[in-house]
C-alpha positions as CSV (number, residue, x, y, z in Angstrom):
1,K,3.7,7.1,15.2
2,R,1.0,6.3,13.1
3,C,2.1,2.2,12.7
4,P,2.4,2.1,16.7
5,D,2.9,-1.7,16.3
6,K,6.0,-2.7,16.2
7,A,5.6,-6.4,14.8
8,V,3.6,-5.0,12.2
9,R,6.4,-2.8,11.0
10,D,9.4,-5.3,10.9
11,R,7.5,-8.0,9.1
12,Y,6.6,-5.4,6.7
13,G,10.3,-4.6,6.4
14,V,9.4,-0.9,7.3
15,F,12.3,1.4,9.5
16,F,13.0,5.0,10.3
17,Y,16.5,6.0,8.4
18,Q,19.0,7.7,10.7
19,N,22.6,7.9,9.8
20,N,23.9,11.2,10.1
21,A,27.6,10.0,9.6
22,R,26.8,9.6,5.6
23,K,25.7,12.2,3.2
24,S,22.6,10.3,2.1
25,N,19.5,12.3,0.5
26,V,17.3,10.1,2.5
27,N,18.8,10.7,6.8
28,G,15.7,11.0,8.4
29,H,13.4,9.6,6.7
30,I,11.4,6.4,6.9
31,L,12.2,3.7,4.5
32,I,9.6,1.3,2.8
33,P,10.8,-1.8,1.0
34,I,10.2,-2.2,-2.7
35,R,9.5,-5.9,-3.0
36,D,8.3,-8.1,-5.7
37,I,5.7,-10.8,-5.0
38,D,8.5,-13.0,-4.1
39,G,10.1,-11.5,-2.0
40,V,12.8,-9.7,-3.6
41,N,13.6,-6.2,-2.7
42,Y,14.3,-3.5,-5.6
43,G,14.8,-0.8,-3.3
44,Y,13.1,1.9,-1.3
45,L,10.7,4.4,-1.2
46,A,11.5,7.1,1.4
47,R,9.4,9.1,3.6
48,N,10.4,12.8,4.6
49,I,8.9,12.8,7.9
50,G,10.0,16.5,8.3
51,E,9.8,19.6,6.2
52,V,8.9,19.5,2.7
53,T,11.0,21.2,0.6
54,Q,11.7,21.2,-3.4
55,E,15.7,19.4,-1.8
56,R,13.3,17.1,0.4
57,P,10.2,15.9,-1.0
58,K,7.7,13.9,0.4
59,Y,8.8,11.1,-1.0
60,R,11.4,9.6,-2.9
61,L,11.0,6.6,-5.4
62,P,14.5,4.8,-6.8
63,A,15.7,6.4,-9.8
64,N,14.0,4.2,-12.8
65,L,12.0,2.1,-10.8
66,P,8.7,1.0,-12.8
67,K,6.5,1.1,-10.3
68,S,3.7,0.2,-12.0
69,R,5.3,-3.6,-11.3
70,F,4.6,-3.8,-7.3
71,L,2.1,-3.8,-4.8
72,F,3.8,-3.4,-1.5
73,G,2.0,-5.8,1.0
74,A,2.1,-8.6,-1.9
75,S,4.9,-10.6,-1.0
76,Q,3.6,-10.8,2.8
77,I,0.5,-11.9,1.5
78,K,2.1,-14.6,-0.4
79,A,4.4,-15.7,1.8
80,S,1.8,-16.1,5.1
81,Q,-1.1,-17.6,3.0
82,S,-2.7,-20.1,0.8
83,L,-3.8,-18.2,-2.7
84,P,-5.7,-17.2,-4.1
85,L,-7.3,-15.4,-1.2
86,K,-11.4,-14.5,-1.2
87,V,-10.5,-10.6,-1.0
88,V,-7.7,-8.6,-0.8
89,Y,-8.2,-4.7,0.0
90,V,-6.3,-2.7,-2.1
91,V,-5.3,1.2,-0.8
92,E,-3.3,3.8,-2.1
93,S,-0.9,4.0,1.1
94,W,2.1,1.8,2.5
95,L,0.6,3.0,6.3
96,S,-3.1,1.7,5.5
97,V,-1.2,-1.7,4.9
98,L,0.1,-1.4,7.7
99,H,-3.0,-0.5,9.6
100,F,-5.2,-3.3,8.0
101,A,-2.4,-5.7,9.0
102,S,-2.6,-4.6,12.4
103,L,-6.3,-5.7,12.4
104,G,-5.4,-9.2,10.8
105,L,-7.2,-8.0,7.3
106,P,-5.0,-8.6,3.9
107,A,-4.0,-5.4,2.1
108,V,-1.8,-4.3,-0.2
109,S,-1.0,-0.5,-1.8
110,S,-0.3,0.3,-5.2
111,F,1.9,3.3,-4.0
112,G,-0.3,5.9,-4.9
113,W,-4.3,5.2,-6.0
114,H,-3.5,4.2,-9.8
115,V,-3.3,0.9,-10.1
116,S,-1.6,-0.4,-13.3
117,E,-2.2,-3.6,-15.9
118,E,0.4,-5.3,-14.1
119,Q,-0.7,-4.5,-10.9
120,A,-4.0,-6.1,-11.3
121,T,-2.2,-9.6,-13.0
122,L,0.0,-9.4,-9.7
123,L,-3.9,-9.5,-7.8
124,A,-5.4,-11.7,-9.5
125,I,-2.4,-14.0,-8.1
126,L,-3.2,-13.3,-4.4
127,A,-7.2,-13.2,-5.1
128,R,-10.2,-13.5,-6.4
129,G,-11.6,-10.4,-5.9
130,V,-10.7,-7.1,-4.3
131,L,-11.9,-3.9,-2.5
132,Y,-10.8,-1.0,-3.5
133,L,-10.8,1.8,-1.4
134,P,-9.0,4.5,-2.9
135,D,-8.4,8.1,-0.8
136,R,-11.8,10.2,-1.0
137,N,-10.2,13.1,-2.6
138,K,-9.0,10.5,-5.2
139,Y,-12.1,8.4,-5.4
140,Q,-13.6,9.8,-9.2
141,E,-10.3,9.4,-10.8
142,A,-9.7,5.9,-9.4
143,A,-12.9,4.9,-11.5
144,N,-10.5,3.8,-13.7
145,S,-8.5,1.8,-12.5
146,A,-11.6,-0.1,-11.0
147,S,-12.3,-0.7,-15.1
148,I,-8.6,-2.1,-15.0
149,L,-9.4,-4.5,-11.9
150,L,-12.9,-5.4,-13.0
151,G,-10.5,-7.0,-16.3
152,R,-8.8,-9.4,-14.2
153,L,-10.8,-10.7,-11.0
154,W,-14.2,-9.1,-9.3
155,C,-13.9,-5.4,-8.0
156,K,-16.0,-3.8,-5.5
157,M,-15.3,-0.1,-4.6
158,P,-17.5,1.3,-1.7
159,P,-17.2,4.9,-0.9
160,L,-15.4,5.8,2.3
161,P,-17.9,6.2,5.2
162,E,-18.2,10.5,6.3
163,P,-16.1,11.9,7.5
164,I,-13.2,8.7,7.0
165,Q,-10.7,10.6,4.0
166,D,-8.1,7.7,3.9
167,P,-8.8,4.0,4.8
168,E,-5.6,4.2,7.2
169,Y,-8.9,5.8,9.5
170,L,-11.0,2.7,9.5
171,S,-11.8,0.7,12.5
172,L,-12.3,-2.3,11.9
173,E,-16.1,-2.2,12.3
174,Q,-16.2,0.0,9.4
175,I,-13.9,-1.9,7.0
176,Q,-16.4,-5.0,7.5
177,A,-19.4,-3.5,6.9
178,L,-17.6,-1.6,3.6
179,T,-17.3,-5.8,2.7
180,H,-21.5,-6.5,2.4
């Protein structure tokens, strides 16, 4: 529901998994591919859309996955555009990436608010600079990640406009206003 654009979901490989014949702990979850910058799939982030319990957490990552080496959306940008871009938007969630893509804007997710050194290196391949847009509740904590980004490329980290809590809910006009 939160990403009604099927073409965008298909381009990013996001889908709902339902197979009651299998005893899978990700049955009834949205599966989000975790790909390297060249498009090699290393597994899936599973997003529970039902009741969250200890046995069924909100998110499940593949065991032993070095999350800090991946950016959701990086392979789509690399495959579709001449690099480096002038700017890429860095957001927390895969849903925000899909929202930005539906608006025609290049965005990646670090699978959370923190950006690692490895992810900053990948971003420097994709773009000359980034607009780093953490969710409002992580803005202060994200300052450390902004300094990591500044070590590799230019970085702007504007606060989200009131009352927006998550970049997923920004309009195209609001996003454009953040870039100036």
